C-alpha positions as CSV (number, residue, x, y, z in Angstrom):
1,M,3.6,8.1,72.2
2,T,5.8,6.1,70.6
3,T,9.3,7.3,70.2
4,R,12.6,5.7,68.7
5,R,16.3,6.3,68.9
6,A,17.9,7.5,65.6
7,K,21.1,8.5,64.7
8,K,21.5,11.7,62.1
9,V,24.8,12.8,60.9
10,S,25.9,16.0,60.0
11,F,28.9,18.3,59.3
12,N,30.4,21.0,61.3
13,K,32.2,23.9,59.9
14,S,35.6,22.0,60.3
15,S,34.1,19.1,58.1
16,K,34.3,16.7,60.7
17,I,31.4,14.4,61.3
18,V,29.0,14.8,64.4
19,E,26.8,12.1,65.6
20,I,23.8,13.3,67.0
21,D,21.2,11.0,68.9
22,Q,17.6,12.1,68.6
23,E,14.3,11.1,69.6
24,E,12.1,10.7,66.8
25,D,8.3,10.6,66.8
26,L,7.1,7.7,65.0
27,N,3.7,9.5,64.5
28,N,5.5,12.3,62.4
29,L,6.9,10.1,60.3
30,D,4.3,8.2,59.1
31,L,2.5,11.5,58.4
32,E,5.7,12.2,56.3
33,I,5.4,9.4,54.6
34,E,1.8,9.7,54.0
35,N,2.2,13.4,52.5
36,Q,5.4,11.9,50.1
37,N,2.8,9.4,48.8
38,S,0.3,11.8,48.2
39,S,2.5,14.2,46.6
40,R,3.9,11.2,44.2
41,F,0.6,10.5,43.0
42,N,-0.4,13.7,42.3
43,N,2.3,14.3,40.1
44,D,2.0,11.3,38.3
45,K,-1.5,12.1,37.7
46,N,-0.7,15.5,36.2
47,N,2.1,13.6,34.1
48,E,-0.7,11.4,32.4
49,S,-3.1,14.2,31.8
50,N,0.2,16.1,29.9
51,K,0.2,13.1,27.6
52,F,-2.8,14.1,25.5
53,N,-2.2,15.8,22.5
54,N,-3.2,19.2,22.6
55,D,-4.4,19.5,19.2
56,D,-7.2,17.6,20.0
57,F,-8.7,20.5,22.2
58,D,-9.8,23.7,21.1
59,D,-9.1,26.8,23.1
60,D,-12.8,27.6,22.8
61,F,-15.6,25.8,24.0
62,D,-17.5,24.4,20.8
63,P,-20.4,22.0,21.2
64,D,-20.0,20.5,17.9
65,T,-16.6,19.2,18.7
66,M,-17.7,17.8,22.1
67,D,-17.7,13.8,22.5
68,I,-21.1,14.3,23.6
69,D,-23.9,15.3,21.8
70,L,-25.8,18.0,24.0
71,T,-29.2,17.5,22.1
72,T,-29.4,13.8,22.2
73,G,-26.9,12.8,24.9
74,K,-25.4,10.0,23.0
75,K,-21.5,9.6,22.2
76,R,-20.1,10.9,19.2
77,K,-17.0,9.6,17.4
78,G,-13.6,11.0,17.6
79,R,-12.9,13.2,15.0
80,A,-9.8,11.6,14.4
81,A,-11.7,8.5,13.7
82,A,-14.4,10.6,11.5
83,R,-11.5,11.7,9.3
84,A,-10.1,8.0,9.0
85,D,-13.7,6.6,8.0
86,A,-14.3,9.5,5.5
87,A,-11.2,8.6,3.8
88,A,-11.8,4.9,3.7
89,G,-15.1,5.8,2.4
90,T,-16.8,4.6,5.2
91,A,-17.8,7.1,7.0
92,E,-21.9,7.5,8.1
93,T,-24.1,9.3,6.5
94,D,-27.6,9.9,7.3
95,D,-29.2,9.0,3.8
96,K,-33.1,9.4,4.4
97,A,-33.6,10.1,0.5
98,P,-31.2,7.3,-1.4
99,V,-31.4,8.1,-5.0
100,E,-32.2,4.5,-6.3
101,A,-30.9,3.6,-9.4
102,L,-32.9,1.3,-12.2
103,A,-30.9,-1.9,-13.2
104,T,-29.3,-0.9,-16.4
105,S,-31.1,-2.4,-19.5
106,L,-31.3,-2.4,-23.2
107,G,-34.8,-1.2,-22.7
108,L,-33.6,2.1,-21.2
109,I,-31.5,3.4,-24.1
110,P,-33.2,5.9,-25.7
111,Y,-33.3,4.6,-29.3
112,H,-35.3,7.1,-30.6
113,L,-33.0,9.9,-30.3
114,P,-30.4,8.5,-32.8
115,L,-33.6,7.9,-35.1
116,L,-35.0,11.4,-34.7
117,L,-31.2,12.7,-35.3
118,Y,-30.9,10.9,-38.8
119,S,-34.1,12.0,-40.0
120,I,-33.7,16.0,-39.4
121,L,-30.3,15.2,-41.2
122,S,-30.8,13.1,-44.2
123,D,-33.1,14.9,-45.8
124,G,-31.0,18.3,-45.4
125,T,-34.2,20.6,-44.0
126,I,-31.8,21.8,-41.0
127,M,-29.8,23.2,-43.3
128,N,-31.8,25.0,-45.8
129,D,-34.7,26.3,-43.0
130,T,-33.5,25.5,-39.8
131,A,-36.2,26.8,-37.7
132,K,-38.8,24.7,-39.7
133,A,-36.6,21.1,-39.3
134,I,-36.0,22.3,-35.5
135,Q,-39.9,23.1,-34.9
136,K,-41.1,19.7,-36.9
137,T,-38.6,17.3,-35.0
138,F,-39.6,18.7,-31.6
139,F,-43.1,18.0,-32.2
140,N,-42.0,14.7,-33.4
141,L,-39.8,14.6,-30.0
142,I,-43.2,15.2,-27.8
143,A,-45.0,12.1,-29.3
144,I,-41.9,9.4,-29.0
145,A,-40.8,11.0,-25.4
146,L,-44.2,10.3,-24.2
147,I,-44.1,6.9,-25.1
148,Y,-40.6,6.5,-24.1
149,S,-41.4,8.0,-20.3
150,V,-44.6,5.8,-19.8
151,L,-42.1,2.7,-20.7
152,V,-39.2,4.0,-18.0
153,G,-42.1,4.4,-15.4
154,E,-43.4,0.8,-15.9
155,M,-39.7,-0.4,-15.8
156,A,-39.4,1.5,-12.7
157,K,-42.5,0.1,-11.1
158,L,-41.6,-3.5,-11.6
159,Q,-38.0,-3.0,-10.5
160,R,-39.1,-1.4,-7.3
161,N,-41.8,-4.1,-6.8
162,P,-40.8,-7.1,-8.4
163,N,-43.0,-9.6,-6.4
164,K,-46.5,-7.7,-7.7
165,K,-47.8,-7.9,-11.3
166,S,-48.3,-4.8,-13.4
167,S,-51.2,-4.8,-16.1
168,G,-49.7,-1.6,-17.9
169,P,-50.1,2.2,-16.4
170,T,-53.3,2.9,-14.2
171,G,-54.9,6.0,-14.7
172,A,-53.0,7.9,-12.5
173,E,-50.0,7.2,-13.5
174,F,-51.1,8.3,-17.0
175,L,-52.3,11.7,-15.0
176,Y,-48.3,12.0,-13.5
177,T,-47.0,11.7,-17.3
178,S,-49.6,14.2,-18.6
179,I,-48.7,16.8,-15.6
180,S,-45.3,15.8,-15.8
181,F,-44.7,17.0,-19.6
182,P,-45.7,20.3,-19.3
183,I,-43.2,20.8,-16.0
184,S,-40.4,19.4,-18.5
185,V,-41.3,22.0,-20.8
186,A,-41.4,24.6,-18.6
187,L,-38.1,23.5,-17.0
188,S,-36.8,25.1,-20.5
189,I,-37.3,28.4,-19.5
190,P,-34.0,28.2,-17.0
191,I,-32.3,26.6,-19.7
192,Y,-33.0,29.1,-22.1
193,L,-32.1,31.7,-19.5
194,T,-28.9,29.7,-19.1
195,F,-27.8,29.8,-22.8
196,L,-28.2,33.4,-22.9
197,L,-26.3,34.0,-20.1
198,F,-23.7,31.8,-21.6
199,G,-23.7,34.0,-24.7
200,A,-26.2,32.1,-26.9
201,P,-27.9,34.5,-29.3
202,A,-30.8,36.7,-28.9
203,G,-32.7,38.8,-31.5
204,P,-33.7,37.1,-34.7
205,L,-32.2,33.6,-33.5
206,N,-34.1,33.9,-30.0
207,T,-37.0,31.6,-31.2
208,L,-34.1,29.0,-32.3
209,T,-33.0,29.3,-28.5
210,F,-36.1,28.6,-27.1
211,Y,-36.7,25.8,-29.6
212,L,-33.0,24.4,-28.5
213,S,-33.8,24.8,-24.7
214,A,-37.3,22.6,-25.3
215,H,-35.4,19.8,-26.9
216,V,-32.7,19.6,-24.3
217,S,-35.5,19.7,-21.3
218,L,-37.4,16.8,-22.9
219,I,-34.4,15.1,-23.7
220,S,-32.8,15.5,-19.8
221,F,-35.6,16.0,-17.7
222,F,-39.0,14.3,-18.7
223,P,-37.6,10.9,-18.1
224,L,-35.8,12.0,-14.7
225,L,-39.5,13.0,-13.5
226,N,-40.9,9.5,-14.8
227,V,-38.6,8.0,-12.8
228,Y,-38.1,10.3,-9.9
229,K,-41.8,11.3,-9.6
230,F,-42.4,14.7,-7.5
231,T,-45.2,13.0,-5.8
232,D,-42.7,10.5,-4.5
233,K,-41.8,10.7,-0.6
234,N,-38.4,12.8,0.1
235,A,-39.1,13.9,-3.7
236,K,-37.4,17.5,-2.8
237,Q,-34.1,15.7,-1.0
238,I,-33.8,13.2,-4.2
239,W,-34.2,16.2,-6.9
240,W,-31.6,18.0,-4.5
241,K,-29.2,15.5,-5.1
242,L,-29.9,14.8,-8.7
243,L,-29.4,18.5,-9.4
244,T,-26.5,19.1,-7.4
245,F,-24.9,15.9,-8.5
246,Q,-24.8,13.9,-5.3
247,V,-26.0,10.6,-7.1
248,P,-24.1,7.4,-5.5
249,N,-22.8,4.9,-8.3
250,W,-24.1,7.4,-10.9
251,K,-22.2,5.4,-13.4
252,L,-24.8,2.7,-13.2
253,N,-27.4,5.0,-13.0
254,Q,-28.7,4.7,-16.9
255,I,-31.2,7.5,-16.8
256,Y,-29.1,9.9,-15.1
257,C,-26.2,9.3,-17.2
258,S,-28.4,10.1,-20.2
259,S,-29.8,13.2,-18.8
260,L,-26.0,14.5,-18.1
261,G,-24.8,13.2,-21.6
262,G,-27.4,15.3,-23.1
263,L,-26.3,18.5,-21.0
264,I,-22.8,17.6,-21.4
265,G,-23.4,17.0,-25.6
266,C,-25.2,20.2,-26.1
267,W,-22.4,22.0,-24.2
268,L,-19.7,20.5,-26.4
269,G,-21.7,21.5,-29.5
270,V,-20.5,24.9,-29.2
271,I,-17.3,24.2,-30.2
272,P,-17.4,24.0,-34.0
273,I,-19.6,27.0,-34.3
274,P,-16.5,29.6,-33.8
275,L,-14.4,27.8,-36.4
276,D,-13.9,29.4,-39.5
277,W,-15.0,26.6,-42.0
278,D,-18.0,28.3,-43.2
279,R,-20.3,25.3,-43.2
280,D,-23.8,25.2,-43.0
281,W,-24.2,23.1,-40.1
282,Q,-22.3,25.2,-38.2
283,D,-25.1,27.9,-38.2
284,W,-26.7,28.3,-35.0
285,P,-27.9,25.8,-32.9
286,I,-27.5,22.9,-35.0
287,T,-24.3,21.6,-33.3
288,L,-25.9,22.0,-30.3
289,L,-29.2,19.9,-31.1
290,I,-26.6,17.2,-32.6
291,G,-24.9,17.1,-29.5
292,S,-27.9,16.7,-26.9
293,Y,-29.5,14.1,-28.9
294,A,-26.3,12.3,-29.6
295,G,-24.9,12.7,-25.9
296,A,-28.0,11.7,-24.4
297,F,-27.7,8.3,-26.5
298,V,-24.0,7.9,-25.6
299,G,-24.4,8.4,-22.3
300,S,-27.0,5.7,-21.8
301,V,-25.4,3.2,-23.9
302,A,-22.0,4.0,-22.0
303,S,-24.1,3.4,-18.7
304,Y,-25.3,0.2,-19.8
305,L,-21.9,-1.2,-21.0
306,Y,-20.7,-0.4,-17.4
307,G,-23.1,-2.1,-16.1
308,L,-22.0,-5.2,-17.7
309,Y,-18.7,-4.5,-16.9
310,V,-19.5,-4.7,-13.1
311,L,-21.9,-7.7,-13.3
312,S,-18.9,-9.6,-15.3
313,K,-16.3,-8.4,-13.0
314,F,-18.6,-9.4,-10.3
315,K,-19.4,-12.7,-11.5
316,K,-15.5,-13.4,-12.0
317,N,-15.0,-12.4,-8.1
318,T,-17.2,-14.7,-7.2
């Protein structure tokens, strides 16, 4: 066994230095050094692990917060990075059913709405016989809305297939329009119930309330049904986004803005009714009908003008 002479210094009770010679085992010395190095390594490792922020971990096991997706085996993006992306508007989304918007165009503006509105206000019939005027206007709206919806459907087809020439609506497209029309009229039932829920008069004015619902339904939903067809792929997801206001770049979606404008205008039309002005045009539901027609037209025009603004800004920057 290899040894060496070593000196150790100690103190006695009288504080005098006592020098002691001792044989020391070199193998034991090497073992002691190795133990010290191992202990130092473990301490460094523990200190490094303690540097992590405890806020990034949950006390309970949650598979949704793990870095690895247990179902796919793929690495997930960290929660901090995901929050940063969401704040910057760059978070990745699984958008399998995008709501495609038609390019803003003068042809998408519902010119027939202010014309119909002018026709019922100019002769004063709606003030004298509200029920007759609203019923007559509804049938006029049906005829013009059918033509407008076919034109909107054709524009949607041309924009989605710009390289394909169109010879006009096909028989299947006419069939779809004829089916989507009664669906739009049927949607007046939930609109009617919504009106009643918000305090619309029933009883003697029940017929007027239902006609108002039919007007709003044709103005707001019939064009949408001819752009976002229920026969298209992912129609359920698309319509869910439309009805829950999850439409990206909605300001550039002219048809959607027109539909929203019709609904918002009808809602704002309630404001003049309770005012103590005693005017004939304050009768139910004249102001709501005017608001729906005007709102849909203004919404479409506003979206078109916003599209021109975005286009001019884009050209200026490029």
